[in-house]
C-alpha positions as a LaTeX table, in Angstrom:
\begin{tabular}{lrrr}
\hline
Residue & $x$ (\AA) & $y$ (\AA) & $z$ (\AA) \\
\hline
Met1 & 5.68 & 16.48 & $-8.89$ \\
Thr2 & 8.12 & 14.92 & $-6.45$ \\
Gly3 & 7.40 & 12.83 & $-3.37$ \\
Gly4 & 8.28 & 15.86 & $-1.23$ \\
Asp5 & 5.85 & 18.05 & $-3.17$ \\
Leu6 & 3.09 & 15.46 & $-2.75$ \\
Arg7 & 3.79 & 15.11 & 0.98 \\
Asp8 & 3.78 & 18.90 & 1.45 \\
Trp9 & 0.47 & 19.20 & $-0.44$ \\
Cys10 & $-1.19$ & 16.49 & 1.65 \\
Leu11 & 0.02 & 18.02 & 4.92 \\
Ser12 & $-1.15$ & 21.49 & 3.86 \\
Met13 & $-4.76$ & 20.39 & 4.38 \\
Pro14 & $-6.20$ & 21.57 & 7.72 \\
Gly15 & $-5.88$ & 18.86 & 10.38 \\
Ala16 & $-4.00$ & 16.46 & 8.08 \\
Ile17 & $-1.47$ & 14.10 & 9.60 \\
Glu18 & 0.98 & 11.57 & 8.17 \\
Asp19 & 0.90 & 8.06 & 9.59 \\
Phe20 & 2.62 & 4.74 & 8.77 \\
Pro21 & 0.14 & 2.00 & 9.78 \\
Phe22 & 1.09 & $-0.42$ & 6.99 \\
Ser23 & 4.88 & $-0.15$ & 6.73 \\
Pro24 & 7.60 & 2.46 & 7.30 \\
Gly25 & 7.82 & 3.35 & 3.60 \\
Val26 & 4.12 & 3.89 & 2.95 \\
Ser27 & 2.74 & 7.28 & 3.98 \\
Val28 & $-0.93$ & 7.40 & 4.90 \\
Phe29 & $-2.42$ & 10.87 & 5.13 \\
Lys30 & $-5.46$ & 11.20 & 7.37 \\
Val31 & $-7.88$ & 13.80 & 8.63 \\
Ala32 & $-9.95$ & 13.08 & 11.76 \\
Gly33 & $-8.71$ & 9.49 & 11.66 \\
Lys34 & $-9.86$ & 8.84 & 8.09 \\
Met35 & $-7.44$ & 8.14 & 5.26 \\
Phe36 & $-7.54$ & 10.46 & 2.24 \\
Ala37 & $-4.24$ & 9.59 & 0.53 \\
Leu38 & $-1.84$ & 6.66 & 0.50 \\
Thr39 & 1.57 & 6.76 & $-1.17$ \\
Pro40 & 4.96 & 5.10 & $-1.09$ \\
Leu41 & 6.80 & 8.46 & $-1.38$ \\
Ala42 & 10.14 & 6.94 & $-2.37$ \\
Ala43 & 8.71 & 4.68 & $-5.10$ \\
Asp44 & 9.67 & 5.04 & $-8.74$ \\
Pro45 & 7.29 & 5.62 & $-10.36$ \\
Leu46 & 5.56 & 7.68 & $-7.69$ \\
Thr47 & 1.90 & 6.79 & $-7.12$ \\
Val48 & $-0.84$ & 8.07 & $-4.87$ \\
Ser49 & $-4.18$ & 6.49 & $-4.02$ \\
Val50 & $-7.11$ & 8.80 & $-3.29$ \\
Lys51 & $-10.78$ & 8.42 & $-2.47$ \\
Cys52 & $-13.15$ & 9.56 & $-5.21$ \\
Asp53 & $-16.82$ & 9.74 & $-6.13$ \\
Pro54 & $-17.52$ & 6.44 & $-7.96$ \\
Asp55 & $-18.97$ & 8.07 & $-11.09$ \\
Leu56 & $-16.06$ & 10.49 & $-11.39$ \\
Ala57 & $-13.60$ & 7.67 & $-10.69$ \\
Glu58 & $-14.94$ & 5.67 & $-13.61$ \\
Ser59 & $-14.74$ & 8.68 & $-15.93$ \\
Leu60 & $-11.15$ & 9.43 & $-14.87$ \\
Arg61 & $-10.07$ & 5.81 & $-15.37$ \\
Asn62 & $-11.50$ & 5.95 & $-18.88$ \\
Ser63 & $-9.79$ & 9.28 & $-19.65$ \\
Tyr64 & $-6.25$ & 8.83 & $-18.29$ \\
Ser65 & $-3.94$ & 5.87 & $-18.74$ \\
Cys66 & $-2.15$ & 6.71 & $-15.46$ \\
Ile67 & $-5.34$ & 6.42 & $-13.38$ \\
Val68 & $-6.47$ & 2.94 & $-12.37$ \\
Ala69 & $-8.70$ & 1.39 & $-9.73$ \\
Gly70 & $-7.24$ & 1.67 & $-6.23$ \\
Tyr71 & $-4.42$ & $-0.77$ & $-5.62$ \\
His72 & $-5.37$ & $-2.98$ & $-2.64$ \\
Leu73 & $-8.32$ & $-0.67$ & $-1.92$ \\
Asn74 & $-12.04$ & $-0.60$ & $-2.68$ \\
Lys75 & $-12.01$ & $-0.43$ & $-6.49$ \\
Arg76 & $-15.26$ & 1.54 & $-6.64$ \\
His77 & $-14.22$ & 4.37 & $-4.32$ \\
Trp78 & $-10.44$ & 4.61 & $-4.69$ \\
Leu79 & $-8.10$ & 5.54 & $-7.54$ \\
Thr80 & $-4.38$ & 5.02 & $-7.86$ \\
Val81 & $-2.64$ & 7.67 & $-9.94$ \\
Thr82 & 0.87 & 7.35 & $-11.34$ \\
Leu83 & 2.36 & 10.83 & $-11.11$ \\
Asn84 & 4.29 & 12.66 & $-13.82$ \\
Glu85 & 2.35 & 10.99 & $-16.61$ \\
Asp86 & $-0.73$ & 12.08 & $-18.57$ \\
Ala87 & $-2.83$ & 13.40 & $-15.65$ \\
Gly88 & $-0.59$ & 16.37 & $-14.77$ \\
Asp89 & 0.27 & 17.93 & $-11.41$ \\
Glu90 & $-2.82$ & 20.16 & $-11.22$ \\
Leu91 & $-5.18$ & 17.20 & $-11.59$ \\
Val92 & $-3.23$ & 15.26 & $-8.95$ \\
Arg93 & $-3.49$ & 18.19 & $-6.53$ \\
Asp94 & $-7.23$ & 18.47 & $-7.29$ \\
Leu95 & $-7.75$ & 14.74 & $-6.68$ \\
Val96 & $-5.93$ & 14.88 & $-3.35$ \\
Gln97 & $-7.98$ & 17.94 & $-2.34$ \\
Asp98 & $-11.22$ & 16.24 & $-3.41$ \\
Ser99 & $-10.28$ & 13.10 & $-1.46$ \\
Tyr100 & $-9.56$ & 15.21 & 1.63 \\
Asp101 & $-12.90$ & 17.02 & 1.21 \\
Phe102 & $-14.67$ & 13.67 & 0.74 \\
Val103 & $-13.49$ & 12.25 & 4.08 \\
Lys104 & $-13.11$ & 15.31 & 6.33 \\
Pro105 & $-15.73$ & 15.78 & 9.03 \\
Lys106 & $-18.76$ & 17.64 & 7.77 \\
Arg107 & $-19.76$ & 20.80 & 9.57 \\
Arg108 & $-23.09$ & 20.46 & 11.25 \\
Thr109 & $-25.38$ & 23.42 & 11.28 \\
Thr110 & $-26.94$ & 23.97 & 14.63 \\
Arg111 & $-30.61$ & 24.72 & 14.72 \\
Pro112 & $-32.63$ & 25.75 & 17.72 \\
Pro113 & $-34.77$ & 23.03 & 19.28 \\
Thr114 & $-38.12$ & 22.45 & 17.60 \\
Ser115 & $-39.98$ & 24.08 & 20.49 \\
Gln116 & $-38.11$ & 27.36 & 19.90 \\
Arg117 & $-38.54$ & 27.29 & 16.09 \\
Asn118 & $-42.31$ & 26.94 & 16.37 \\
Arg119 & $-42.74$ & 30.02 & 18.52 \\
Ala120 & $-43.90$ & 33.05 & 16.70 \\
\hline
\end{tabular}
């Protein structure tokens, strides 16, 4: 996977934007103002940091040499993945998607007010 492929994948998520709050060379992908991926797209090797369920994050770090605790991020909730190594492109895409899903706004179900639900 190239930096362009990674950028395209991140921006394919509904409502995703690319921002540069840290420095011009570090892309931060957000949805609804929340970061779901962070990557220096021109770096060699290419890495991406993604948010992850803590239990899954621990399992992935134990299973793949290219997955480590988030670099300069909360080590419990973030992973940094070196691309084009043992994790594979499909897993990287899945991790980015999962990170997006983890931070995107949750849909609220609307229920009628209690007074209307109790009428029969």
